[in-house]
N, C-alpha and C positions, 0 to 999 in steps of 0.2 A: 361330519360325525356319522358313525355307522350305527346300526341297530343295537349293538351290544352296549355302546356308551349311553344311548338314550334309555335303554332298559335299566342300566345301572343307576342312572340319575333318578329314575322313578322308584326302583325297587329298594335301594338302600335306605332312603328316608322312610319308606313304607314299613320296612322291617324294623327300623329303629322305633318308629311310632308304636307298632304293634307289640314290641317286646318290652319297651320301657314306659312310654307315656300312657298308653291305654290302660294297662293294669293299675298304675298309680291313680289315674283319673277315676277308674271304677271304685277302687278301694276308698279314696277320699270322698267320693260321692255318696256311697252307702254308709260310711261312717257319719257323715253330716246328717243323712236321713235318719239314722238310728238315734242320734243325739236329739233331733227334733221330736221324735216320737217319745223318747224317755222324758223330755221336759227338763226342768231345772235340776241340777245336782243339789246335794244337801248343803254344800257351802254356798252355792248361789241362792238357795232358798233362805238360808239364815241371814245372808247379806241383805236380801230383799226385805225380810221381816224387820231387820234392824233399821234399814232406811225408812220403812213405813212408820216405825215408832218415832224416829227423829222428825219426820215430816208432820206427824200428828202433834208432837210436842211443840213444834214450831208454829203450827196453825193455832194452837191454844194460846201461845204467847202473843201472836199477832192479834187475836181476838181480845185478849186482855189489854194490850196496848191501845187498841182502837177504842175500847170502852173507856179507858182512862182519858184519852184525848177527847172523846165525846163529852165527858164531864168538864174537863178543864178548858177546852177550847171548842165550843159548840159548832163553829162554822169551818172547822179544819178540812172537812171533806170537800166543800165547795171551793175553798181557796186552792186546794190541791188540784182539783179538776180544772179550775180557771188557769192556773199556772201551766198545766200541760197543754191547754189549748193555745196559749200564747207562744209556745215553743215551736 
């Protein structure tokens, strides 16, 4: 192999990287940084608020069910804890 072949093996991938890969890499990097700075979009924010409402309603339902179980079956928590220890 002569010097021109070795230079071609090194220079061609370097040019390809500098012309195609590096600009795309920089564009996507700064686009991601900008998105982090801006935070959530309006759609993401509304989805998050909806999920929080659903979680709050579910927590209230669980508390209601637990209070009903406390009245109807006073030792249910201990039975549940004991069954988990046996597993």
